[in-house]
LUMLUM-519502 format. One record per atom (N, C-alpha, C): atom name; chain; x, y, z; residue in three letters; residue number from 0. Coordinates in nm, 3 decimals. Layout:
+-------+------+---------+---------+---------+------+-------+
! kolgu ! voke !       x !       y !       z ! gunu ! vexti !
+-------+------+---------+---------+---------+------+-------+
!    CA !    A !       X !       Y !       Z !  ALA !   NUM !
...
+-------+------+---------+---------+---------+------+-------+
This chain:
+-------+------+---------+---------+---------+------+-------+
! kolgu ! voke !       x !       y !       z ! gunu ! vexti !
+-------+------+---------+---------+---------+------+-------+
!     N !    A !   0.079 !  -0.122 !   0.010 !  MET !     0 !
!    CA !    A !   0.001 !  -0.008 !  -0.006 !  MET !     0 !
!     C !    A !   0.075 !   0.123 !   0.002 !  MET !     0 !
!     N !    A !   0.043 !   0.227 !  -0.056 !  SER !     1 !
!    CA !    A !   0.107 !   0.356 !  -0.054 !  SER !     1 !
!     C !    A !   0.087 !   0.429 !   0.068 !  SER !     1 !
!     N !    A !   0.180 !   0.526 !   0.102 !  GLU !     2 !
!    CA !    A !   0.179 !   0.600 !   0.226 !  GLU !     2 !
!     C !    A !   0.035 !   0.694 !   0.232 !  GLU !     2 !
!     N !    A !  -0.022 !   0.722 !   0.117 !  GLU !     3 !
!    CA !    A !  -0.133 !   0.804 !   0.107 !  GLU !     3 !
!     C !    A !  -0.257 !   0.715 !   0.172 !  GLU !     3 !
!     N !    A !  -0.253 !   0.584 !   0.158 !  GLN !     4 !
!    CA !    A !  -0.365 !   0.505 !   0.203 !  GLN !     4 !
!     C !    A !  -0.332 !   0.459 !   0.344 !  GLN !     4 !
!     N !    A !  -0.260 !   0.515 !   0.425 !  LYS !     5 !
!    CA !    A !  -0.252 !   0.488 !   0.570 !  LYS !     5 !
!     C !    A !  -0.296 !   0.595 !   0.650 !  LYS !     5 !
!     N !    A !  -0.366 !   0.570 !   0.751 !  CYS !     6 !
!    CA !    A !  -0.420 !   0.688 !   0.832 !  CYS !     6 !
!     C !    A !  -0.297 !   0.771 !   0.904 !  CYS !     6 !
!     N !    A !  -0.304 !   0.900 !   0.884 !  PRO !     7 !
!    CA !    A !  -0.205 !   0.990 !   0.932 !  PRO !     7 !
!     C !    A !  -0.215 !   0.995 !   1.085 !  PRO !     7 !
!     N !    A !  -0.324 !   0.962 !   1.140 !  GLN !     8 !
!    CA !    A !  -0.329 !   0.978 !   1.292 !  GLN !     8 !
!     C !    A !  -0.290 !   0.848 !   1.361 !  GLN !     8 !
!     N !    A !  -0.327 !   0.728 !   1.317 !  CYS !     9 !
!    CA !    A !  -0.305 !   0.614 !   1.376 !  CYS !     9 !
!     C !    A !  -0.225 !   0.503 !   1.301 !  CYS !     9 !
!     N !    A !  -0.195 !   0.534 !   1.178 !  SER !    10 !
!    CA !    A !  -0.097 !   0.464 !   1.081 !  SER !    10 !
!     C !    A !  -0.155 !   0.330 !   1.041 !  SER !    10 !
!     N !    A !  -0.291 !   0.322 !   1.059 !  SER !    11 !
!    CA !    A !  -0.371 !   0.202 !   1.026 !  SER !    11 !
!     C !    A !  -0.378 !   0.183 !   0.868 !  SER !    11 !
!     N !    A !  -0.362 !   0.060 !   0.814 !  GLU !    12 !
!    CA !    A !  -0.376 !   0.041 !   0.686 !  GLU !    12 !
!     C !    A !  -0.524 !   0.002 !   0.640 !  GLU !    12 !
!     N !    A !  -0.614 !  -0.012 !   0.732 !  ASN !    13 !
!    CA !    A !  -0.749 !  -0.043 !   0.715 !  ASN !    13 !
!     C !    A !  -0.836 !   0.096 !   0.680 !  ASN !    13 !
!     N !    A !  -0.812 !   0.147 !   0.573 !  VAL !    14 !
!    CA !    A !  -0.871 !   0.279 !   0.535 !  VAL !    14 !
!     C !    A !  -0.949 !   0.245 !   0.405 !  VAL !    14 !
!     N !    A !  -1.057 !   0.342 !   0.384 !  TYR !    15 !
!    CA !    A !  -1.148 !   0.330 !   0.268 !  TYR !    15 !
!     C !    A !  -1.174 !   0.474 !   0.220 !  TYR !    15 !
!     N !    A !  -1.196 !   0.482 !   0.096 !  GLN !    16 !
!    CA !    A !  -1.214 !   0.612 !   0.036 !  GLN !    16 !
!     C !    A !  -1.382 !   0.632 !   0.022 !  GLN !    16 !
!     N !    A !  -1.407 !   0.751 !   0.067 !  ASP !    17 !
!    CA !    A !  -1.558 !   0.796 !   0.051 !  ASP !    17 !
!     C !    A !  -1.552 !   0.929 !  -0.009 !  ASP !    17 !
!     N !    A !  -1.584 !   0.914 !  -0.149 !  ARG !    18 !
!    CA !    A !  -1.583 !   1.034 !  -0.237 !  ARG !    18 !
!     C !    A !  -1.445 !   1.093 !  -0.228 !  ARG !    18 !
!     N !    A !  -1.430 !   1.222 !  -0.187 !  ASP !    19 !
!    CA !    A !  -1.301 !   1.290 !  -0.174 !  ASP !    19 !
!     C !    A !  -1.211 !   1.252 !  -0.057 !  ASP !    19 !
!     N !    A !  -1.281 !   1.203 !   0.044 !  LEU !    20 !
!    CA !    A !  -1.213 !   1.178 !   0.177 !  LEU !    20 !
!     C !    A !  -1.174 !   1.042 !   0.199 !  LEU !    20 !
!     N !    A !  -1.051 !   1.023 !   0.273 !  TRP !    21 !
!    CA !    A !  -1.032 !   0.894 !   0.315 !  TRP !    21 !
!     C !    A !  -1.079 !   0.884 !   0.456 !  TRP !    21 !
!     N !    A !  -1.115 !   0.754 !   0.501 !  VAL !    22 !
!    CA !    A !  -1.174 !   0.730 !   0.636 !  VAL !    22 !
!     C !    A !  -1.101 !   0.618 !   0.704 !  VAL !    22 !
!     N !    A !  -1.063 !   0.633 !   0.812 !  CYS !    23 !
!    CA !    A !  -1.010 !   0.516 !   0.905 !  CYS !    23 !
!     C !    A !  -1.123 !   0.464 !   1.010 !  CYS !    23 !
!     N !    A !  -1.158 !   0.351 !   0.984 !  PRO !    24 !
!    CA !    A !  -1.258 !   0.282 !   1.071 !  PRO !    24 !
!     C !    A !  -1.216 !   0.255 !   1.218 !  PRO !    24 !
!     N !    A !  -1.083 !   0.256 !   1.237 !  GLU !    25 !
!    CA !    A !  -1.032 !   0.222 !   1.369 !  GLU !    25 !
!     C !    A !  -1.032 !   0.352 !   1.453 !  GLU !    25 !
!     N !    A !  -0.980 !   0.472 !   1.406 !  CYS !    26 !
!    CA !    A !  -0.980 !   0.593 !   1.491 !  CYS !    26 !
!     C !    A !  -1.094 !   0.699 !   1.442 !  CYS !    26 !
!     N !    A !  -1.163 !   0.669 !   1.346 !  PHE !    27 !
!    CA !    A !  -1.267 !   0.748 !   1.293 !  PHE !    27 !
!     C !    A !  -1.212 !   0.882 !   1.238 !  PHE !    27 !
!     N !    A !  -1.082 !   0.884 !   1.195 !  HIS !    28 !
!    CA !    A !  -1.025 !   0.992 !   1.144 !  HIS !    28 !
!     C !    A !  -1.051 !   1.007 !   0.986 !  HIS !    28 !
!     N !    A !  -1.095 !   1.132 !   0.940 !  GLU !    29 !
!    CA !    A !  -1.127 !   1.157 !   0.787 !  GLU !    29 !
!     C !    A !  -1.033 !   1.257 !   0.746 !  GLU !    29 !
!     N !    A !  -0.970 !   1.244 !   0.622 !  TRP !    30 !
!    CA !    A !  -0.875 !   1.337 !   0.577 !  TRP !    30 !
!     C !    A !  -0.881 !   1.348 !   0.436 !  TRP !    30 !
!     N !    A !  -0.837 !   1.433 !   0.354 !  ASP !    31 !
!    CA !    A !  -0.834 !   1.456 !   0.219 !  ASP !    31 !
!     C !    A !  -0.686 !   1.467 !   0.186 !  ASP !    31 !
!     N !    A !  -0.629 !   1.377 !   0.119 !  PRO !    32 !
!    CA !    A !  -0.487 !   1.375 !   0.091 !  PRO !    32 !
!     C !    A !  -0.436 !   1.502 !   0.029 !  PRO !    32 !
!     N !    A !  -0.514 !   1.573 !  -0.061 !  ALA !    33 !
!    CA !    A !  -0.466 !   1.696 !  -0.124 !  ALA !    33 !
!     C !    A !  -0.455 !   1.814 !  -0.011 !  ALA !    33 !
!     N !    A !  -0.537 !   1.810 !   0.080 !  VAL !    34 !
!    CA !    A !  -0.531 !   1.911 !   0.193 !  VAL !    34 !
!     C !    A !  -0.418 !   1.882 !   0.269 !  VAL !    34 !
!     N !    A !  -0.396 !   1.760 !   0.317 !  GLU !    35 !
!    CA !    A !  -0.286 !   1.726 !   0.398 !  GLU !    35 !
!     C !    A !  -0.161 !   1.761 !   0.345 !  GLU !    35 !
!     N !    A !  -0.131 !   1.746 !   0.223 !  LYS !    36 !
!    CA !    A !  -0.004 !   1.793 !   0.148 !  LYS !    36 !
!     C !    A !   0.008 !   1.936 !   0.160 !  LYS !    36 !
!     N !    A !  -0.091 !   2.012 !   0.141 !  ILE !    37 !
!    CA !    A !  -0.088 !   2.155 !   0.151 !  ILE !    37 !
!     C !    A !  -0.050 !   2.207 !   0.294 !  ILE !    37 !
!     N !    A !  -0.116 !   2.144 !   0.400 !  GLU !    38 !
!    CA !    A !  -0.083 !   2.164 !   0.536 !  GLU !    38 !
!     C !    A !   0.048 !   2.131 !   0.578 !  GLU !    38 !
!     N !    A !   0.108 !   2.020 !   0.517 !  ALA !    39 !
!    CA !    A !   0.225 !   1.967 !   0.568 !  ALA !    39 !
!     C !    A !   0.362 !   2.048 !   0.496 !  ALA !    39 !
!     N !    A !   0.314 !   2.138 !   0.404 !  ALA !    40 !
!    CA !    A !   0.428 !   2.224 !   0.354 !  ALA !    40 !
!     C !    A !   0.467 !   2.311 !   0.465 !  ALA !    40 !
!     N !    A !   0.607 !   2.338 !   0.470 !  PRO !    41 !
!    CA !    A !   0.657 !   2.425 !   0.582 !  PRO !    41 !
!     C !    A !   0.615 !   2.557 !   0.582 !  PRO !    41 !
!     N !    A !   0.562 !   2.611 !   0.678 !  GLN !    42 !
!    CA !    A !   0.515 !   2.748 !   0.677 !  GLN !    42 !
!     C !    A !   0.628 !   2.826 !   0.771 !  GLN !    42 !
!     N !    A !   0.676 !   2.943 !   0.719 !  THR !    43 !
!    CA !    A !   0.764 !   3.018 !   0.804 !  THR !    43 !
!     C !    A !   0.689 !   3.139 !   0.872 !  THR !    43 !
!     N !    A !   0.740 !   3.161 !   0.984 !  ASN !    44 !
!    CA !    A !   0.676 !   3.288 !   1.050 !  ASN !    44 !
!     C !    A !   0.537 !   3.283 !   1.068 !  ASN !    44 !
!     N !    A !   0.472 !   3.181 !   1.125 !  VAL !    45 !
!    CA !    A !   0.330 !   3.174 !   1.139 !  VAL !    45 !
!     C !    A !   0.301 !   3.235 !   1.289 !  VAL !    45 !
!     N !    A !   0.258 !   3.350 !   1.305 !  ILE !    46 !
!    CA !    A !   0.233 !   3.401 !   1.428 !  ILE !    46 !
!     C !    A !   0.082 !   3.442 !   1.436 !  ILE !    46 !
!     N !    A !   0.033 !   3.404 !   1.555 !  LYS !    47 !
!    CA !    A !  -0.109 !   3.440 !   1.573 !  LYS !    47 !
!     C !    A !  -0.123 !   3.521 !   1.702 !  LYS !    47 !
!     N !    A !  -0.235 !   3.599 !   1.706 !  ASP !    48 !
!    CA !    A !  -0.258 !   3.702 !   1.816 !  ASP !    48 !
!     C !    A !  -0.317 !   3.608 !   1.939 !  ASP !    48 !
!     N !    A !  -0.368 !   3.689 !   2.035 !  SER !    49 !
!    CA !    A !  -0.421 !   3.628 !   2.158 !  SER !    49 !
!     C !    A !  -0.552 !   3.556 !   2.127 !  SER !    49 !
!     N !    A !  -0.614 !   3.601 !   2.015 !  ASN !    50 !
!    CA !    A !  -0.750 !   3.519 !   1.978 !  ASN !    50 !
!     C !    A !  -0.729 !   3.423 !   1.882 !  ASN !    50 !
!     N !    A !  -0.611 !   3.404 !   1.823 !  GLY !    51 !
!    CA !    A !  -0.585 !   3.301 !   1.733 !  GLY !    51 !
!     C !    A !  -0.587 !   3.336 !   1.593 !  GLY !    51 !
!     N !    A !  -0.590 !   3.474 !   1.568 !  SER !    52 !
!    CA !    A !  -0.600 !   3.532 !   1.424 !  SER !    52 !
!     C !    A !  -0.463 !   3.533 !   1.377 !  SER !    52 !
!     N !    A !  -0.448 !   3.497 !   1.245 !  LEU !    53 !
!    CA !    A !  -0.317 !   3.509 !   1.184 !  LEU !    53 !
!     C !    A !  -0.279 !   3.645 !   1.168 !  LEU !    53 !
!     N !    A !  -0.148 !   3.675 !   1.209 !  LEU !    54 !
!    CA !    A !  -0.100 !   3.812 !   1.185 !  LEU !    54 !
!     C !    A !   0.012 !   3.818 !   1.071 !  LEU !    54 !
!     N !    A !   0.002 !   3.932 !   1.008 !  THR !    55 !
!    CA !    A !   0.084 !   3.941 !   0.891 !  THR !    55 !
!     C !    A !   0.155 !   4.068 !   0.905 !  THR !    55 !
!     N !    A !   0.254 !   4.107 !   0.831 !  ASP !    56 !
!    CA !    A !   0.328 !   4.243 !   0.825 !  ASP !    56 !
!     C !    A !   0.238 !   4.344 !   0.785 !  ASP !    56 !
!     N !    A !   0.257 !   4.460 !   0.842 !  GLY !    57 !
!    CA !    A !   0.160 !   4.564 !   0.820 !  GLY !    57 !
!     C !    A !   0.027 !   4.575 !   0.890 !  GLY !    57 !
!     N !    A !  -0.007 !   4.487 !   0.969 !  ASP !    58 !
!    CA !    A !  -0.145 !   4.473 !   1.049 !  ASP !    58 !
!     C !    A !  -0.140 !   4.578 !   1.154 !  ASP !    58 !
!     N !    A !  -0.258 !   4.610 !   1.189 !  THR !    59 !
!    CA !    A !  -0.271 !   4.703 !   1.298 !  THR !    59 !
!     C !    A !  -0.328 !   4.610 !   1.418 !  THR !    59 !
!     N !    A !  -0.274 !   4.627 !   1.535 !  VAL !    60 !
!    CA !    A !  -0.306 !   4.544 !   1.645 !  VAL !    60 !
!     C !    A !  -0.331 !   4.630 !   1.765 !  VAL !    60 !
!     N !    A !  -0.410 !   4.579 !   1.868 !  SER !    61 !
!    CA !    A !  -0.440 !   4.645 !   1.982 !  SER !    61 !
!     C !    A !  -0.387 !   4.570 !   2.109 !  SER !    61 !
!     N !    A !  -0.336 !   4.641 !   2.187 !  VAL !    62 !
!    CA !    A !  -0.272 !   4.575 !   2.315 !  VAL !    62 !
!     C !    A !  -0.389 !   4.537 !   2.414 !  VAL !    62 !
!     N !    A !  -0.384 !   4.423 !   2.471 !  ILE !    63 !
!    CA !    A !  -0.498 !   4.365 !   2.550 !  ILE !    63 !
!     C !    A !  -0.481 !   4.381 !   2.692 !  ILE !    63 !
!     N !    A !  -0.355 !   4.416 !   2.743 !  LYS !    64 !
!    CA !    A !  -0.336 !   4.437 !   2.886 !  LYS !    64 !
!     C !    A !  -0.231 !   4.543 !   2.895 !  LYS !    64 !
!     N !    A !  -0.220 !   4.620 !   3.018 !  ASP !    65 !
!    CA !    A !  -0.138 !   4.717 !   3.057 !  ASP !    65 !
!     C !    A !   0.011 !   4.644 !   3.060 !  ASP !    65 !
!     N !    A !   0.105 !   4.699 !   2.984 !  LEU !    66 !
!    CA !    A !   0.246 !   4.636 !   2.977 !  LEU !    66 !
!     C !    A !   0.338 !   4.736 !   3.040 !  LEU !    66 !
!     N !    A !   0.444 !   4.692 !   3.121 !  LYS !    67 !
!    CA !    A !   0.546 !   4.764 !   3.179 !  LYS !    67 !
!     C !    A !   0.654 !   4.783 !   3.070 !  LYS !    67 !
!     N !    A !   0.717 !   4.886 !   3.063 !  VAL !    68 !
!    CA !    A !   0.828 !   4.919 !   2.965 !  VAL !    68 !
!     C !    A !   0.946 !   4.932 !   3.039 !  VAL !    68 !
!     N !    A !   1.046 !   4.866 !   3.028 !  LYS !    69 !
!    CA !    A !   1.177 !   4.865 !   3.090 !  LYS !    69 !
!     C !    A !   1.248 !   5.006 !   3.051 !  LYS !    69 !
!     N !    A !   1.277 !   5.087 !   3.154 !  GLY !    70 !
!    CA !    A !   1.346 !   5.204 !   3.154 !  GLY !    70 !
!     C !    A !   1.258 !   5.319 !   3.120 !  GLY !    70 !
!     N !    A !   1.121 !   5.296 !   3.144 !  SER !    71 !
!    CA !    A !   1.025 !   5.408 !   3.121 !  SER !    71 !
!     C !    A !   0.933 !   5.410 !   3.244 !  SER !    71 !
!     N !    A !   0.894 !   5.536 !   3.280 !  THR !    72 !
!    CA !    A !   0.814 !   5.538 !   3.399 !  THR !    72 !
!     C !    A !   0.662 !   5.508 !   3.361 !  THR !    72 !
!     N !    A !   0.630 !   5.529 !   3.240 !  SER !    73 !
!    CA !    A !   0.498 !   5.499 !   3.193 !  SER !    73 !
!     C !    A !   0.500 !   5.366 !   3.107 !  SER !    73 !
!     N !    A !   0.387 !   5.295 !   3.101 !  GLY !    74 !
!    CA !    A !   0.385 !   5.171 !   3.027 !  GLY !    74 !
!     C !    A !   0.289 !   5.188 !   2.913 !  GLY !    74 !
!     N !    A !   0.265 !   5.067 !   2.843 !  ILE !    75 !
!    CA !    A !   0.169 !   5.081 !   2.738 !  ILE !    75 !
!     C !    A !   0.033 !   5.038 !   2.796 !  ILE !    75 !
!     N !    A !  -0.067 !   5.120 !   2.773 !  LYS !    76 !
!    CA !    A !  -0.205 !   5.101 !   2.837 !  LYS !    76 !
!     C !    A !  -0.278 !   4.995 !   2.759 !  LYS !    76 !
!     N !    A !  -0.374 !   4.927 !   2.819 !  SER !    77 !
!    CA !    A !  -0.456 !   4.842 !   2.745 !  SER !    77 !
!     C !    A !  -0.533 !   4.914 !   2.646 !  SER !    77 !
!     N !    A !  -0.568 !   4.876 !   2.511 !  GLY !    78 !
!    CA !    A !  -0.632 !   4.933 !   2.423 !  GLY !    78 !
!     C !    A !  -0.536 !   5.020 !   2.329 !  GLY !    78 !
!     N !    A !  -0.421 !   5.038 !   2.357 !  THR !    79 !
!    CA !    A !  -0.328 !   5.121 !   2.260 !  THR !    79 !
!     C !    A !  -0.318 !   5.046 !   2.138 !  THR !    79 !
!     N !    A !  -0.359 !   5.123 !   2.013 !  LYS !    80 !
!    CA !    A !  -0.340 !   5.059 !   1.885 !  LYS !    80 !
!     C !    A !  -0.191 !   5.082 !   1.849 !  LYS !    80 !
!     N !    A !  -0.159 !   4.979 !   1.772 !  VAL !    81 !
!    CA !    A !  -0.001 !   4.993 !   1.717 !  VAL !    81 !
!     C !    A !  -0.026 !   4.953 !   1.580 !  VAL !    81 !
!     N !    A !   0.017 !   5.051 !   1.487 !  LYS !    82 !
!    CA !    A !  -0.007 !   5.036 !   1.335 !  LYS !    82 !
!     C !    A !   0.128 !   4.981 !   1.279 !  LYS !    82 !
!     N !    A !   0.115 !   4.913 !   1.153 !  ASN !    83 !
!    CA !    A !   0.226 !   4.869 !   1.070 !  ASN !    83 !
!     C !    A !   0.335 !   4.805 !   1.138 !  ASN !    83 !
!     N !    A !   0.280 !   4.681 !   1.191 !  ILE !    84 !
!    CA !    A !   0.368 !   4.596 !   1.271 !  ILE !    84 !
!     C !    A !   0.451 !   4.507 !   1.177 !  ILE !    84 !
!     N !    A !   0.568 !   4.447 !   1.227 !  ARG !    85 !
!    CA !    A !   0.657 !   4.384 !   1.141 !  ARG !    85 !
!     C !    A !   0.679 !   4.247 !   1.226 !  ARG !    85 !
!     N !    A !   0.664 !   4.134 !   1.171 !  LEU !    86 !
!    CA !    A !   0.685 !   4.003 !   1.228 !  LEU !    86 !
!     C !    A !   0.829 !   3.962 !   1.225 !  LEU !    86 !
!     N !    A !   0.889 !   3.904 !   1.324 !  VAL !    87 !
!    CA !    A !   1.027 !   3.875 !   1.345 !  VAL !    87 !
!     C !    A !   1.042 !   3.744 !   1.425 !  VAL !    87 !
!     N !    A !   1.150 !   3.668 !   1.392 !  GLU !    88 !
!    CA !    A !   1.164 !   3.550 !   1.468 !  GLU !    88 !
!     C !    A !   1.254 !   3.584 !   1.581 !  GLU !    88 !
!     N !    A !   1.229 !   3.529 !   1.702 !  SER !    89 !
!    CA !    A !   1.308 !   3.557 !   1.814 !  SER !    89 !
!     C !    A !   1.308 !   3.438 !   1.909 !  SER !    89 !
!     N !    A !   1.403 !   3.416 !   1.975 !  SER !    90 !
!    CA !    A !   1.396 !   3.299 !   2.071 !  SER !    90 !
!     C !    A !   1.337 !   3.332 !   2.217 !  SER !    90 !
!     N !    A !   1.308 !   3.461 !   2.239 !  ASP !    91 !
!    CA !    A !   1.253 !   3.503 !   2.372 !  ASP !    91 !
!     C !    A !   1.100 !   3.517 !   2.364 !  ASP !    91 !
!     N !    A !   1.039 !   3.501 !   2.249 !  GLY !    92 !
!    CA !    A !   0.898 !   3.533 !   2.238 !  GLY !    92 !
!     C !    A !   0.837 !   3.659 !   2.203 !  GLY !    92 !
!     N !    A !   0.937 !   3.757 !   2.194 !  HIS !    93 !
!    CA !    A !   0.892 !   3.895 !   2.130 !  HIS !    93 !
!     C !    A !   0.906 !   3.894 !   1.990 !  HIS !    93 !
!     N !    A !   0.795 !   3.852 !   1.925 !  ASN !    94 !
!    CA !    A !   0.799 !   3.830 !   1.775 !  ASN !    94 !
!     C !    A !   0.724 !   3.942 !   1.683 !  ASN !    94 !
!     N !    A !   0.697 !   4.049 !   1.754 !  ILE !    95 !
!    CA !    A !   0.638 !   4.172 !   1.674 !  ILE !    95 !
!     C !    A !   0.736 !   4.289 !   1.706 !  ILE !    95 !
!     N !    A !   0.775 !   4.350 !   1.588 !  SER !    96 !
!    CA !    A !   0.868 !   4.459 !   1.604 !  SER !    96 !
!     C !    A !   0.763 !   4.585 !   1.557 !  SER !    96 !
!     N !    A !   0.770 !   4.692 !   1.632 !  CYS !    97 !
!    CA !    A !   0.686 !   4.803 !   1.604 !  CYS !    97 !
!     C !    A !   0.723 !   4.938 !   1.667 !  CYS !    97 !
!     N !    A !   0.661 !   5.036 !   1.636 !  LYS !    98 !
!    CA !    A !   0.670 !   5.169 !   1.695 !  LYS !    98 !
!     C !    A !   0.536 !   5.201 !   1.770 !  LYS !    98 !
!     N !    A !   0.557 !   5.230 !   1.899 !  VAL !    99 !
!    CA !    A !   0.431 !   5.278 !   1.982 !  VAL !    99 !
!     C !    A !   0.443 !   5.435 !   1.996 !  VAL !    99 !
!     N !    A !   0.325 !   5.481 !   1.983 !  ASP !   100 !
!    CA !    A !   0.323 !   5.627 !   1.990 !  ASP !   100 !
!     C !    A !   0.358 !   5.677 !   2.133 !  ASP !   100 !
!     N !    A !   0.452 !   5.761 !   2.150 !  GLY !   101 !
!    CA !    A !   0.479 !   5.820 !   2.288 !  GLY !   101 !
!     C !    A !   0.588 !   5.731 !   2.348 !  GLY !   101 !
!     N !    A !   0.615 !   5.607 !   2.302 !  ILE !   102 !
!    CA !    A !   0.710 !   5.535 !   2.359 !  ILE !   102 !
!     C !    A !   0.836 !   5.515 !   2.269 !  ILE !   102 !
!     N !    A !   0.804 !   5.467 !   2.138 !  GLY !   103 !
!    CA !    A !   0.916 !   5.439 !   2.050 !  GLY !   103 !
!     C !    A !   0.924 !   5.304 !   1.986 !  GLY !   103 !
!     N !    A !   1.019 !   5.264 !   1.931 !  ALA !   104 !
!    CA !    A !   1.036 !   5.136 !   1.869 !  ALA !   104 !
!     C !    A !   1.066 !   5.052 !   1.988 !  ALA !   104 !
!     N !    A !   0.995 !   4.906 !   1.963 !  MET !   105 !
!    CA !    A !   1.007 !   4.808 !   2.057 !  MET !   105 !
!     C !    A !   0.967 !   4.674 !   2.010 !  MET !   105 !
!     N !    A !   0.990 !   4.582 !   2.086 !  PHE !   106 !
!    CA !    A !   0.921 !   4.436 !   2.040 !  PHE !   106 !
!     C !    A !   0.822 !   4.406 !   2.142 !  PHE !   106 !
!     N !    A !   0.710 !   4.329 !   2.083 !  LEU !   107 !
!    CA !    A !   0.602 !   4.289 !   2.166 !  LEU !   107 !
!     C !    A !   0.584 !   4.142 !   2.148 !  LEU !   107 !
!     N !    A !   0.518 !   4.087 !   2.246 !  LYS !   108 !
!    CA !    A !   0.476 !   3.955 !   2.233 !  LYS !   108 !
!     C !    A !   0.341 !   3.929 !   2.178 !  LYS !   108 !
!     N !    A !   0.323 !   3.850 !   2.077 !  SER !   109 !
!    CA !    A !   0.199 !   3.830 !   2.009 !  SER !   109 !
!     C !    A !   0.077 !   3.784 !   2.098 !  SER !   109 !
!     N !    A !   0.106 !   3.727 !   2.215 !  GLU !   110 !
!    CA !    A !   0.010 !   3.680 !   2.305 !  GLU !   110 !
!     C !    A !  -0.054 !   3.803 !   2.390 !  GLU !   110 !
!     N !    A !   0.002 !   3.927 !   2.375 !  PHE !   111 !
!    CA !    A !  -0.049 !   4.032 !   2.443 !  PHE !   111 !
!     C !    A !  -0.110 !   4.143 !   2.334 !  PHE !   111 !
!     N !    A !  -0.144 !   4.103 !   2.216 !  VAL !   112 !
!    CA !    A !  -0.217 !   4.185 !   2.120 !  VAL !   112 !
!     C !    A !  -0.321 !   4.109 !   2.061 !  VAL !   112 !
!     N !    A !  -0.417 !   4.192 !   2.003 !  LYS !   113 !
!    CA !    A !  -0.529 !   4.134 !   1.913 !  LYS !   113 !
!     C !    A !  -0.535 !   4.206 !   1.791 !  LYS !   113 !
!     N !    A !  -0.562 !   4.140 !   1.681 !  LYS !   114 !
!    CA !    A !  -0.581 !   4.211 !   1.559 !  LYS !   114 !
!     C !    A !  -0.703 !   4.300 !   1.544 !  LYS !   114 !
!     N !    A !  -0.685 !   4.411 !   1.486 !  VAL !   115 !
!    CA !    A !  -0.787 !   4.518 !   1.485 !  VAL !   115 !
!     C !    A !  -0.856 !   4.496 !   1.355 !  VAL !   115 !
+-------+------+---------+---------+---------+------+-------+
């Protein structure tokens, strides 16, 4: 049997085709091989906001909680809108590069913003 005719969830070979979908009777998983191949393609820089919406470069986001800013007496208030964000890869979780009005350039974590 080919690899497409095995269940991607439990690797069972007891699968059958039902129109466009393949069905596994053992774990009840249904899948479309064409969609599975597209989803398996490596995606770079997939960053989501606090609600799970996909973020892209140039989006406008809103801060969902008050954030302290290191070296500043004032922080970023909840509800502050940040325009024209840039997505970056980082190891510390700060994956949004932006300019905040009144504060300046900084990095934010995507878990503290929501897409507007």
